[in-house]
C-alpha positions in Angstrom: -90.7 15.0 86.2 -88.8 18.2 86.5 -85.3 19.0 87.7 -81.7 18.8 86.8 -80.2 15.5 85.2 -76.5 15.1 85.0 -73.8 12.8 83.7 -70.0 12.9 84.0 -68.7 10.7 81.3 -65.9 10.2 78.7 -67.3 9.5 75.1 -65.7 6.9 73.2 -64.0 7.7 69.8 -64.2 5.8 66.5 -66.6 4.9 63.9 -69.7 2.9 65.1 -70.3 4.5 68.5 -73.2 6.9 68.9 -73.4 7.6 72.6 -76.4 9.6 74.1 -77.6 11.0 77.2 -81.3 11.5 76.8 -84.6 11.4 78.7 -88.2 9.8 77.5 -91.0 11.2 79.0 -95.0 10.8 78.8 -96.8 11.4 75.6 -93.9 10.4 73.4 -91.5 13.4 74.4 -87.8 12.5 74.0 -85.0 15.3 75.2 -81.7 14.5 74.1 -78.9 16.6 76.1 -76.5 15.0 74.0 -75.9 12.6 71.1 -72.4 12.3 69.4 -71.4 10.6 66.4 -67.9 9.5 67.5 -66.3 9.7 64.0 -66.7 13.6 65.0 -66.2 13.9 68.6 -65.9 18.0 68.4 -69.7 17.9 67.2 -72.5 17.5 69.8 -76.2 17.2 68.9 -79.1 18.5 71.1 -82.6 18.2 70.3 -86.5 17.7 71.5 -88.6 15.2 70.0 -92.3 14.5 70.0 -92.9 11.1 68.8 -96.6 10.9 67.5 -97.4 7.3 66.1 -95.0 6.6 63.3 -93.8 10.4 62.7 -91.2 12.4 64.7 -91.8 16.3 65.2 -88.9 17.9 66.9 -86.1 20.6 67.0 -82.4 20.0 67.1 -79.1 21.6 66.9 -75.4 20.7 66.3 -72.9 22.4 68.2 -69.0 22.4 66.9 -67.0 22.9 70.3 -63.5 23.0 68.2 -62.2 20.7 70.6 -61.9 16.8 70.8 -64.5 16.1 73.6 -63.3 12.3 73.6 -60.1 13.0 75.3 -61.4 13.7 78.7 -64.3 13.3 81.1 -67.1 16.2 81.1 -70.0 16.9 82.8 -73.4 17.3 80.5 -76.6 18.4 82.3 -80.1 19.2 81.3 -82.5 21.3 83.3 -86.1 20.7 83.1 -88.5 23.3 84.5 
């Protein structure tokens, strides 16, 4: 339930990919450590969602790192305490 979740990966580049590293917990809670729209591999999306029936209540952010994150392997992590 709690802990550190970590992945080392190289994201793909190009149209049509949407790689993500996320967890889905009880009561419809989703934590997105990352989502990439690979047509822009400099831009990472993070967020927390609470699914309530057919609606989504959430907070998210987009971060532009200014480098192409698809060019090499990186470590991404999420700490849940």
